[in-house]
N, C-alpha and C positions, 0 to 999 in steps of 0.2 A: 855659274851655278851655285857656288858657295854663298854668294851674296843673297841669292834668292832663298836659300835655306836658312839664312840668318844663323849660321853656326860657324864658330871659329874653325879654321882649316884643320887644326890638330884634332878637334872633337869629331869632325866628319871622318877623318882617317881612322880614328879609334873606333867609331861606330861601325864603319865598314868592316874592319877586322873582327870586331865582336860579333856582328851579324853573320859573318862567314863562319866563324867558329861555332856559333849557336846553331847555324844551319847544318853543319857537319854532325853535331850532337843529335839534332832532330832526325837527320837522315839515317843514322845507324841505330838510334835508340827508339825513335818514334815519338819522342816527347821532349819537353824541357827547353824549347827554343826561347820562349818569352822569359823563362826563369833565368837562363844564362845571361841574356841581354840585360835584364833588370839587375841581376846580382852584380854585374860589372859596371854597366853604364850609369847606374845610380850614383856612382862616385862623382860624376860631374854634371848630371842632368837630373832634374826632379822627376819623381814617378809620374806626375800628371802630364809631363812633357813626353815621357817615354811611352805611355799607354797607347796613344793613337799611332805612334810609329810601329809598335808591336802588332797592331791590328793588321797592317800591311804585310809584315813578315810572316805572321801566322797564316794569312790567306794565301800568300805565295807558296809556303810550304805545303799547305793542304792541297792546293791545286796540283802540285807536283807529285804528291804521295797517294792521291786517290786512285784506286784501281778497281772501281766498280764495287759490287757487293753490298751496296746500300740497301738493296731490296731485302737483305737478311736482317736489317736493323729492327730492333724492338721499338716500334713507334710509340708505345705507351711510355717507355723509359725516356725516349728522346723528347716527347712532349712535356713530361714532367720536369726534366732537366732544363729545357729551353725556357719554359714559362717561369720556372723558379729563378733562373739566371736573369731573365728580363726584369723580374721584380727586385732582385738583390743588387744589380749593377748600379742603379741610381743612388742607392744608399752608400755603396762603396765610393763612388765618384764624389758624392757630397762630402763625405768624411775626408777624402784626400784633398779636396779643394779647401776645406776649412783648416786643416792642420798646417802648421809651419813647415817649410820645406825640409828642414833637418829632421823633424819628427816624422814626416811622411816617409822619408828615406829609411829611418829605423823601423818603422812599421812594415814597410815593404820587405826589407831584408829579414826581419823576424818571421814574417809569414812564410817566406821561402824556406828558412831553416826548419820551422815547425813541420811544414808539409813534407819536406824532403826527408826529415828524420822519421816521420810517421810512416812513410812509404818504405824507407830503408828497413825499419823494424817489422815490416809486413803486418802492421797492426790491423786486425780485422774488427770492424764495428758492426755487429749483427743488426743493430737498429737501422743502419743505412739501407739494408735490404728490404725494409718495410715501405709502405706507401708514404708515411710521413718522412721517412728517411730519404726517399727519392726526391720529394719536393724540398726538403731541408737541404739536401746536397746541391740542388739547383740554385737555391737562394744563396747559400754560402759561396758557391762558385761565382755567382754574380758579384757578391760583395768583395770577394778576393780579387776578382778581375778589376774592379774599380779601385782597389787599394794597391795592387801590385801587378796586375795583368797576367796572373797565373791561375786563373780559375780552372784550367784543365787539370791541374794537380789535385784539386778537390774532386773532380769527376773521376779521376784515377782511383781515389780512395773508395768511391762508390762501386766502381768496377771490381776492386779487390774484394769487397764484401759480398758481391753477387756470385751466385753459383751458375750463372748462365754460361753457355758455351762461348769459348774465346772468340769464335768467328762472329757470333751474334753481337757480342759486346763491342768488338772492334768496329763492326759496321755501324752500331749505334753511336759510337763516339765520332765517326766520320760525319754522320748526319747531324749530330749535335753541333759540331764545330761549324758546319756550313750554316745551319739555321740560326745559331746563336750569333754568328758574325753579322748577319743581316740586321738583327735587332740591336746588337751592340753598336753598330755603325750609326743607326738612327739615334740611339741614346747619347753616344759620344758627341754627335753633331748638335743635339739639343742642348747639351751642357756646355757647348762652346769649346770642348776639348779637341774635337776634330774640326780643323779649319783648313784653309788653303795651305798655310805654311806647314802644318803638321802632315798634311797629305803629300806635299812635295817631298818632305823629309822621308816619309815612309816609302814613297815610290823610288826615290833615289837610292835607298838602301836595299830595296827588294832584290836587285840582281845579286848582291853579295850573299844574301840568304839563300837565293835559288842555287847559286853555284855551290854553296856549302851543303845544301840538301843533296844535290846530285853527287857530290864527292862522298858524303856520308853514306849514301845508299851503295856506292861502289865499294866502300870499305867494309860494308856489312858482311859478316861471315856467320852462317847459321850456327856453327858449333861454338861460337863465342857469345851467342845471344844471352845466356844466363848471366854474363858478366857486364853487359852493357848498362843495364839499369842501375845496378849497385854503384858502378863507376860514376855514372852521371849524377846520381844522388849524392855521393860523397863529394864530388866536384862542386855541386851546388851548395852543400853545407859549408864547405871550406871557403868558397868565394863570398857567400853571404856573411859568414862569421867574420871574415877579414874586413868586410865592409862595415859591419857593426862596430868592430874594434876601432877602425879608422874614424868612424863618426863619433865614437865615445872619446877619442883622443883629440877630436876637433881638427883632424887632418883634412 
């Protein structure tokens, strides 16, 4: 199997462990799977290689975490985010493919640090709650997905700026993840990023993410919920910053 994946054995083992840990984080916090994988695995794989792998991990997590309620989604919000993301994704992928590998790694890690720090600071941007803000958030989410596979963190900023009920926004995010995944799969395939080899890698790592999500959901405690997100964001900032320092030192 390792031969079919065209990965060194140690890389596959590390990816399996990373996907499991990222799945645990997603299971108890509800986000950050792709960001955790990207922040760590980018040390030995290029972002353009990781992005199609992350598609499978996110889809696996979404299937495990969906519990109905999509009928409560704001379809106007979902439509704006999905169409905007579809427009922005090709731009992000084009840029990632054009950049040297080391530069693309720095860009991906920097994006993670900025988005995590913005959420940790609970920065509210009122402009995001407008119609232009909705479409702009979708476009930026697509670009960031193409750069670092973490477009969901941009959508989280939009949610933070919205005054909609939590149940409605949560349902909207579920619908967005499913709808945008279909479009992103087509885009990744068109750009040649998603191919047989990357699909095999993603499928081979999906069980580790699934087990992690299940474990993370089991670890979830409602009374600890206020601490989950800050912990995950600090973890992301720390991991991505360490990666940036390593890149800067040429490690």
